[in-house]
C-alpha positions, 0 to 999 in steps of 0.5 A: 601546524608545521608539526602535523605537516612533519608527522604526516609526511613521515607516515607510510601506509602499506597498499594490499590492494583492492577489490572491486565487486559489483553489487545492487541495492536490496529492499528491505525484506517485506514485512510478515504480519506478525512484524507488521502488527508489532510495527504498527504497535510501535508506531501508536496505529491501531489498537491491541484489537483492531491491528490484525482486522486492519491486516485481513481488510488490506487483504481482502481488499487486495491492497496486499497479497501473500506472506510476507506480505506484498503490496499489490498494483492498486495497493501501490496507486492508493498510495501514490495517489493519496501521497499526491492528493492527500499527503496527511493520510499517508503517514502514521502521524494522523492515525497516531493523533486520532488514537492518542486521542481516543485514549485520551476519551478512555483515560477522561482527559477530554470528551468524545465529542471533542474528538469527534468532531476533531476527527470529522474536521480532518477527514472533511478537509482529506475528502475535500483534497480527495473530491476536488482531484476524484477523476485523477485519483479515479484514472491512477486506481483504474489502471492499477486495478487492471494491472493486477487483474491481467492474466494473460493476452486474449487468444481472439483479439490480442486485447489483456484478459483480465479476473473480472467479477460478475455481480449477477452470479457473485463470481469470478470469471476471466474476460477480455479487455475488449468486451464489447467487441471480444466475448471471449470469457474463462471461468474461473477454477473453483467456481460454482456453475449457476451461483 
């Protein structure tokens, strides 16, 4: 031990200066659709035939937009709500488990009935958790959906202008969130009249 201390005392280190640089941590790059498909394959999510349609569905329901994919406020809120109220389905584990069971059916290692029964059991537990908290989940998703739909401020009332859908005409329009007190609406570009 004393020889170690002696050699440490005898060592000298030359100081050549230091630099201080201010940087912020940057998030990882977003996934392109192709990279996401590769990641899904690596984690055992979906099948070769279904991975692309899963991504198309996320875009269709506006949980994600753009290329590379970017989560919307609603997409983030769904994950936050599910993480809080049904955490099992926010990880790839449950999906991978079910995919492995489907492979087991295809390879003759288990029966369709066993897998369907197990899937129903897993999903009924998740649904029971979600249904018991449906009011909380609904509020979180409503707020997030409004955040994605906001396009500006109403010139008449000062409320938010939101993109809304008309079930009657099956088209989108911009309307004041202060409705029915404020009746300001605008047609969205490209919407056919009388549809």
